[in-house]
TORROTOR-255957 format. One line per field, with one value per residue (C-alpha): residue in one letter; x, y, z. Coordinates in nm, 4 decimals. Example, Ala and Ser with C-alpha at 12.3 -4.5 7.8 and 13.67 -1.06 7.14 Angstrom:
<rs>
rest c(A, S)
c1 c(1.2300, 1.3670)
c2 c(-0.4500, -0.1060)
c3 c(0.7800, 0.7140)
</rs>
This chain:
<rs>
rest c(X, X, X, X, X, X, X, X, X, X, X, X, X, X, X, X, X, X, X, X, X, X, X, X, X, X, X, X, X, X, X, X, X, X, X, X, X, X, X, X, X, X, X, X, X, X, X, X, X, X, X, X, X, X, X, X, X, X, X, X, X, X, X, X, X, X, X, X, X, X, X, X, X, X, X, X, X, X, X, X, X, X, X, X, X, X, X, X, X, X, X, X, X, X, X, X, X, X, X, X, X, X, X, X, X, X, X, X, X, X, X, X, X, X, X, X, X, X, X, X, X, X, X, X, X, X, X, X, X, X, X, X, X, X, X, X, X, X, X, X, X, X, X, X, X, X, X, X, X, X, X, X, X, X, X, X, X, X, X, X, X, X, X, X, X, X, X, X, X, X, X, X, X, X, X, X, X, X, X, X, X, X, X, X, X, X, X, X, X, X, X, X, X, X, X, X, X, X, X, X, X, X, X, X, X, X, X, X, X, X, X, X, X, X, X, X, X, X, X, X, X, X, X, X, X, X, X, X, X, X, X, X, X, X, X, X, X, X, X, X, X, X, X, X, X, X, X, X, X, X, X, X, X, X, X, X, X, X, X, X, X, X, X, X, X, X, X, X, X, X, X, X, X, X, X, X, X, X, X, X, X, X, X, X, X, X, X, X, X, X, X, X, X, X, X, X, X, X, X, X, X, X, X, X, X, X, X, X, X, X, X, X, X, X, X, X, X, X, X, X, X, X, X, X, X, X, X, X, X, X, X, X, X, X, X, X, X, X, X, X, X, X, X, X, X, X, X, X, X, X, X, X, X, X, X, X, X, X, X, X, X, X, X, X, X, X, X, X, X, X, X, X, X, X, X, X, X, X, X, X, X, X, X, X)
c1 c(7.7542, 7.8485, 7.9274, 7.7326, 7.3888, 7.1140, 7.3463, 7.1972, 7.3017, 7.3113, 7.5763, 7.7919, 7.7473, 7.6583, 7.2925, 7.3583, 7.2009, 7.4368, 7.4533, 7.4861, 7.4002, 7.7369, 7.6505, 7.3901, 7.6129, 7.8932, 7.9690, 8.2290, 8.5748, 8.7753, 9.0184, 8.7309, 8.5776, 8.9004, 8.9653, 8.6043, 8.6030, 8.9325, 8.8303, 8.5047, 8.7094, 8.9055, 8.6987, 8.3796, 8.4750, 8.4224, 8.7396, 8.6907, 8.7455, 9.0805, 9.0812, 9.2673, 8.9807, 8.8948, 9.2577, 9.2500, 8.9411, 9.1017, 9.4082, 9.1912, 8.9990, 9.3214, 9.4521, 9.1324, 9.1677, 9.5349, 9.4741, 9.1844, 9.3921, 9.6795, 9.4522, 9.2923, 9.6030, 9.4776, 9.5776, 9.4527, 9.3037, 9.0940, 8.9126, 8.5983, 8.3671, 7.9926, 7.6907, 7.6495, 7.7465, 7.4261, 7.5200, 7.8648, 7.7065, 7.4716, 7.7414, 8.0028, 7.7829, 7.5804, 7.8915, 8.0471, 7.7228, 7.7203, 8.0857, 8.0481, 8.0942, 7.9147, 7.5726, 7.3607, 7.3168, 7.4482, 7.5185, 7.4937, 7.4301, 7.0706, 7.1968, 7.3323, 7.2364, 6.9151, 7.1176, 7.2648, 6.9293, 6.7572, 7.0371, 7.0048, 6.6267, 6.6602, 6.9377, 7.0263, 6.9001, 6.9815, 7.0681, 7.0611, 7.2708, 7.1817, 7.3891, 7.4407, 7.2950, 7.5763, 7.4982, 7.8030, 7.7628, 7.9580, 8.2162, 8.2098, 7.8406, 7.9116, 8.2002, 7.9889, 7.7015, 7.9502, 8.0378, 7.6821, 7.6184, 7.5276, 7.6711, 7.8362, 7.9199, 7.9418, 7.8510, 7.9581, 7.9583, 8.2812, 8.0867, 7.7172, 7.5665, 7.3154, 7.4876, 7.8545, 7.9594, 8.2659, 8.2284, 8.5918, 8.5759, 8.9509, 8.9342, 8.6690, 8.7917, 8.5978, 8.6400, 8.8800, 8.6039, 8.3635, 8.4460, 8.3731, 8.1880, 8.2112, 7.9968, 8.2473, 8.0307, 8.0052, 8.3779, 8.5736, 8.8179, 8.7470, 8.9101, 9.1551, 8.9975, 8.9973, 9.1705, 9.0136, 8.7534, 8.7060, 8.4895, 8.4122, 8.1957, 8.2272, 8.0312, 8.2090, 7.9556, 8.0112, 8.3783, 8.3419, 8.3374, 8.0527, 7.7263, 7.6709, 8.0111, 8.0476, 8.3686, 8.3678, 8.6773, 8.7236, 9.0371, 9.2609, 9.1751, 8.8345, 8.5627, 8.3398, 8.1031, 7.8866, 7.5372, 7.3635, 7.3316, 7.6636, 7.7593, 8.0620, 8.2661, 8.6099, 8.5463, 8.2672, 8.2381, 8.0905, 7.8076, 7.7772, 7.9755, 8.1718, 8.1430, 8.5125, 8.5295, 8.3315, 8.5458, 8.8612, 8.7122, 8.6082, 8.9636, 9.1037, 8.8657, 8.9534, 9.3248, 9.2611, 9.0461, 9.2904, 9.5739, 9.3853, 9.1858, 9.4052, 9.3552, 8.9883, 8.9043, 9.0650, 8.8613, 8.5411, 8.5960, 8.6245, 8.3152, 8.1006, 8.2103, 8.0698, 7.7379, 7.7134, 7.7888, 7.5625, 7.2645, 7.2719, 7.3041, 7.0671, 6.7793, 6.5495, 6.4417, 6.7007, 6.9099, 7.2412, 7.3095, 7.6034, 7.9465, 8.0881, 8.4470, 8.4760, 8.2775, 8.2944, 8.4509, 8.1917, 7.8566, 7.6193, 7.2611, 7.0183, 6.6504, 6.4130, 6.1175, 5.7720, 5.9049, 5.8246, 6.1449, 6.0020, 5.8829, 6.2260, 6.3999, 6.1617, 6.1862, 6.5643, 6.5657, 6.3468, 6.6161, 6.8856, 7.0233, 7.0027, 7.0012, 6.8586, 6.5940, 6.4920, 6.6827, 6.9882, 6.8726, 6.5061, 6.4123, 6.1421, 5.9421, 5.9397, 5.9456, 6.1068, 6.4761, 6.5519, 6.8963, 6.7638, 6.5042, 6.7746, 6.9792, 6.6819, 6.7074, 6.4605, 6.3339, 6.1060, 6.2321, 6.5514, 6.7921, 7.1400, 7.3904, 7.7026, 7.9708, 8.1002, 8.4795, 8.4895, 8.2533, 8.3333, 8.2823, 8.0592, 7.8251, 7.8110, 7.7462, 7.4775, 7.3002, 7.3251, 7.1974, 6.8806, 6.8017, 6.6524, 6.4157, 6.3009, 6.2381, 6.0430, 5.8242, 5.7408, 5.6565, 5.4416, 5.2264, 5.1105, 5.0621, 5.3896)
c2 c(7.9019, 8.2682, 8.4634, 8.7544, 8.6050, 8.8517, 9.0777, 9.2764, 9.5516, 9.8057, 9.5925, 9.5291, 9.8307, 10.1300, 10.0803, 10.0591, 9.7735, 9.4884, 9.4198, 9.0442, 9.0526, 9.1097, 8.8562, 9.1041, 9.4095, 9.5626, 9.9215, 10.1085, 9.9950, 10.2872, 10.2550, 10.2879, 10.5880, 10.7867, 10.7067, 10.7709, 11.1232, 11.2081, 11.0515, 11.2461, 11.5575, 11.4051, 11.1168, 11.2819, 11.3208, 11.0728, 10.8612, 10.8044, 11.1708, 11.3341, 11.6535, 11.6918, 11.6130, 11.3029, 11.1900, 11.2273, 11.0079, 10.7543, 10.7385, 10.6682, 10.3980, 10.2337, 10.2478, 10.0819, 9.8049, 9.7460, 9.7455, 9.5016, 9.2746, 9.2807, 9.1925, 8.9036, 8.7717, 8.8331, 9.0522, 9.4128, 9.3554, 9.0726, 9.3145, 9.5094, 9.7096, 9.6627, 9.8178, 9.5376, 9.1826, 9.0612, 9.2431, 9.0833, 8.7386, 8.7920, 8.9297, 8.6742, 8.3667, 8.4669, 8.5980, 8.2518, 8.0953, 8.3261, 8.2547, 7.8776, 7.6577, 7.3646, 7.4962, 7.6962, 7.4389, 7.5441, 7.2734, 7.4105, 7.3016, 7.3371, 7.5590, 7.8385, 8.1954, 8.3240, 8.5597, 8.2560, 8.0782, 8.3851, 8.4308, 8.0694, 8.0926, 8.4129, 8.3227, 7.9521, 7.6064, 7.4782, 7.1328, 7.1459, 6.8988, 6.7961, 6.8323, 6.6650, 6.7749, 7.0265, 7.2037, 7.0682, 6.9380, 6.6284, 6.7501, 6.4187, 6.4673, 6.8099, 6.6782, 6.3904, 6.6211, 6.8554, 6.5927, 6.5878, 6.7421, 7.1126, 7.1860, 7.5228, 7.6293, 7.4894, 7.7390, 7.6668, 7.9145, 7.9441, 7.9413, 7.9275, 8.2657, 8.1151, 7.8395, 7.9200, 7.5789, 7.5871, 7.3996, 7.3060, 7.4686, 7.4431, 7.0619, 7.0462, 6.8796, 6.9747, 6.9080, 7.1555, 7.3207, 7.3698, 7.6878, 7.7382, 8.0377, 8.0945, 8.3283, 8.4486, 8.7287, 8.5641, 8.4953, 8.7495, 8.9275, 8.6934, 8.3924, 8.3528, 8.2880, 7.9211, 7.7965, 7.6909, 7.9581, 8.1346, 8.4097, 8.5115, 8.7713, 8.9707, 9.2386, 9.5277, 9.6028, 9.2533, 9.3291, 9.6878, 9.8758, 10.1011, 9.9521, 9.9664, 9.8239, 9.4745, 9.3095, 9.0917, 8.8853, 8.7258, 8.5228, 8.6244, 8.3974, 8.2906, 8.2670, 8.5442, 8.7556, 9.0404, 8.8938, 9.2321, 9.5343, 9.7138, 10.0792, 10.2741, 10.2195, 10.0658, 9.7852, 9.5723, 9.3770, 9.6821, 9.9084, 10.2823, 10.5253, 10.3580, 10.5115, 10.5925, 10.7120, 10.4097, 10.1689, 10.3143, 10.2964, 9.9348, 9.8510, 10.0177, 9.8219, 9.4985, 9.5530, 9.6272, 9.3194, 9.0933, 9.2291, 9.1661, 8.8553, 8.5945, 8.7644, 8.8495, 8.5031, 8.3318, 8.5474, 8.4866, 8.1106, 8.1069, 8.3236, 8.1235, 7.8037, 7.9568, 8.0299, 7.6847, 7.5173, 7.7322, 7.7364, 7.3577, 7.3099, 7.5782, 7.5976, 7.2909, 7.1570, 7.3491, 7.2423, 7.4139, 7.3686, 7.3917, 7.2343, 7.2903, 7.3160, 7.3806, 7.7039, 8.0788, 8.1923, 8.4554, 8.2884, 8.0370, 7.9388, 7.7531, 7.6647, 7.6500, 7.4129, 7.5621, 7.9170, 8.1649, 8.3083, 8.6584, 8.6637, 8.5540, 8.8270, 9.0953, 8.9883, 8.9780, 9.3174, 9.4527, 9.3377, 9.5036, 9.2207, 9.2444, 8.9091, 8.7754, 8.5180, 8.3347, 8.2948, 8.5125, 8.8351, 8.7247, 8.7452, 9.0021, 8.7344, 8.5151, 8.2155, 7.8920, 7.8870, 7.6957, 7.6255, 7.4604, 7.2703, 7.1342, 7.0319, 6.8473, 7.0247, 7.2139, 7.5348, 7.6611, 7.9438, 7.9810, 8.2636, 8.3516, 8.5198, 8.6736, 8.8730, 9.2175, 9.2564, 9.4062, 9.1541, 9.0659, 8.7731, 8.9959, 9.0545, 8.6846, 8.5821, 8.8484, 8.7133, 8.3546, 8.4580, 8.6172, 8.3670, 8.0834, 8.3245, 8.4692, 8.1229, 8.0185, 8.3308, 8.2771, 7.9122, 8.0006, 8.2289, 7.9269, 7.7081, 7.5168)
c3 c(8.7001, 8.6903, 9.0038, 8.8561, 8.9197, 8.8406, 8.6411, 8.3591, 8.1200, 8.4012, 8.5688, 8.2620, 8.0372, 8.2484, 8.1615, 7.7861, 7.5873, 7.4994, 7.1250, 7.0694, 6.6980, 6.5298, 6.2584, 6.1313, 6.1547, 6.3591, 6.4650, 6.2669, 6.3660, 6.5098, 6.2192, 5.9725, 6.1457, 6.1324, 5.7660, 5.6627, 5.8041, 5.6336, 5.3006, 5.2819, 5.2097, 4.9204, 4.7864, 4.6652, 4.2980, 4.0141, 4.0031, 3.6258, 3.5356, 3.4620, 3.6683, 3.9968, 4.2331, 4.0308, 4.0402, 4.4194, 4.4354, 4.2013, 4.4218, 4.7259, 4.5379, 4.4233, 4.7798, 4.9038, 4.6466, 4.7308, 5.1062, 5.0672, 4.8456, 5.0928, 5.3848, 5.1946, 5.0201, 4.6653, 4.3707, 4.3596, 4.0136, 4.1591, 4.3944, 4.3105, 4.5352, 4.5045, 4.6727, 4.9297, 5.0187, 4.8549, 4.5342, 4.5470, 4.5892, 4.2946, 4.0661, 4.1634, 4.1303, 3.8249, 3.6485, 3.6742, 3.5491, 3.2475, 3.1760, 3.1999, 2.8943, 3.0576, 3.1500, 3.3917, 3.6695, 4.0122, 4.2692, 4.6232, 4.9823, 5.0972, 5.3809, 5.1579, 5.2421, 5.0875, 4.8648, 4.6878, 4.6673, 4.5207, 4.2644, 4.1544, 4.1204, 3.9175, 3.6757, 3.6930, 3.7795, 4.1251, 4.2542, 4.6370, 4.8336, 5.1877, 5.5007, 5.8359, 6.1690, 6.2235, 5.8956, 5.7124, 5.3593, 5.2577, 5.0070, 4.8251, 4.7479, 4.6005, 4.3924, 4.2610, 4.1617, 3.9924, 3.7324, 3.5928, 3.2508, 3.2405, 3.5852, 3.5369, 3.8948, 4.2455, 4.5212, 4.8789, 5.1653, 5.3595, 5.6866, 5.7605, 5.8472, 6.0856, 6.2826, 6.2159, 6.0833, 5.8547, 5.5287, 5.4594, 5.1172, 5.0612, 5.0525, 4.7784, 4.4587, 4.1461, 3.7740, 3.6155, 3.4129, 3.7062, 3.9021, 4.2707, 4.4094, 4.7836, 4.9893, 5.2486, 5.3890, 5.7317, 5.7626, 5.5594, 5.7882, 6.0779, 5.9087, 5.6188, 5.2813, 5.1777, 4.8641, 4.5377, 4.4629, 4.1312, 4.2842, 4.6411, 4.8139, 5.1361, 5.3213, 5.4916, 5.7648, 5.9067, 5.9851, 6.1057, 5.7774, 5.6611, 5.5406, 5.1654, 5.0665, 4.9288, 4.8135, 4.5032, 4.4317, 4.0900, 4.0312, 3.7441, 3.4532, 3.5845, 3.3218, 3.4563, 3.2465, 3.3683, 3.4227, 3.4428, 3.2136, 3.2033, 3.2007, 3.0849, 3.4009, 3.3655, 3.6164, 3.4696, 3.7948, 3.9687, 3.8654, 3.8929, 4.1035, 4.3841, 4.7301, 4.7483, 5.1128, 5.2312, 5.0303, 5.1832, 5.5326, 5.4698, 5.3664, 5.6776, 5.9000, 5.7202, 5.7733, 6.1411, 6.2083, 6.0246, 6.2381, 6.5624, 6.4710, 6.6408, 6.9756, 6.9179, 6.7829, 7.0806, 7.3177, 7.1222, 7.1142, 7.4935, 7.5405, 7.2972, 7.4730, 7.7919, 7.6198, 7.4650, 7.7989, 8.0155, 7.7794, 7.7446, 8.1224, 8.2516, 8.0026, 7.9859, 7.6462, 7.4466, 7.1493, 7.0774, 6.7064, 6.4685, 6.4908, 6.8416, 6.7162, 6.3402, 6.3500, 6.3357, 6.6629, 6.7554, 6.6879, 6.8470, 6.7670, 6.9900, 6.9838, 7.2804, 7.2632, 7.3415, 7.2939, 7.0186, 6.8740, 6.8308, 7.1916, 7.3106, 7.1100, 7.2370, 7.6020, 7.5870, 7.4189, 7.6996, 7.9389, 7.7306, 7.5150, 7.1357, 6.9545, 6.6269, 6.5484, 6.2333, 5.9100, 5.8524, 5.6789, 5.6819, 6.0498, 5.9768, 5.7940, 6.1071, 5.8702, 5.9896, 5.9093, 5.5894, 5.7335, 6.0497, 5.8497, 5.6178, 5.9227, 6.0689, 6.4055, 6.6215, 6.4611, 6.7412, 6.9595, 6.7585, 6.8397, 6.7168, 6.9461, 6.7907, 6.9688, 6.8870, 6.8848, 7.2359, 7.3993, 7.7616, 7.9948, 8.2097, 7.9148, 7.8311, 8.1902, 8.2304, 7.9223, 8.0430, 8.3874, 8.2509, 7.9737, 8.1878, 8.3585, 8.0249, 7.8812, 8.1923, 8.1733, 7.8066, 7.8630, 8.1633, 7.9485, 7.7490, 8.0547, 8.0448)
</rs>
């Protein structure tokens, strides 16, 4: 039990609300802010033109690509910048489908992010594979399904956006002619990329870069074809005019978070362990979900029986704590989480807490102190 009983945002943040929703988005990393301001002066021109200002912009774009490649351990010519992480997911996955010689069937875990599921429904045929109660798919099931005729791609997230469970993508063994797409938006920058993928996607605002920048990685030699109408840009994996200053700022933030991630991840693991332990011990009728060990370091999800998730989010927000509820990227629909349903765990009163890079023990303890009272109040309103 914390020694800071009764603490709230006024005690831990000078009265400022505490943002515990880093999995949705993070503030600009200081390294990104500095680079963005400087790049706005030089990076406005079209990097495809030949005049001096365009050459300046092209140099910045090339620098962004090289810095991103260096941070991720890939080749610069394998890096493209898109308009968002969702765009990178759609382009990466559907480009592999279009380039496949085997067919348009995509084998994927049932717990994939909605961006993957929507892409499959739009431009492929999906074969979902179940998972265990932690949200982890059995890799042998994926490999077995991948041998079926007309399977063109296997899509497996690096880590689950909602519950944080790692999928062990690097250990997946597929037929040589079946490429792997991995949605790494939840983990890129926080964890090293796994091995074995033909295409991967990331989202800059999740690691402290600007919103509106996605990263699409396509391995050299991968059979990838543009699945959408093209334009006259040189890089067919992107579309339209890249936001050069934002791409450079995203690369700067990525380099910074990679450099500091061992220290930050260790701190986050300890803090999330506190949340997992205290929530399970201090809130009746609660289920903490996701793998307790093989998980993203900064994220935890739990569900409270007899509690409406929206009410819980709003009451915690009133007390100064910002958290998320519902499916990742679809909380506004207030629909039951397809991830939790596939896991076979409690979906009522579900909330996801995820730590910003500078999160403190005082913030975590203040949240855990106020949570039981909030849950009791909500349950009391319905006579429980």
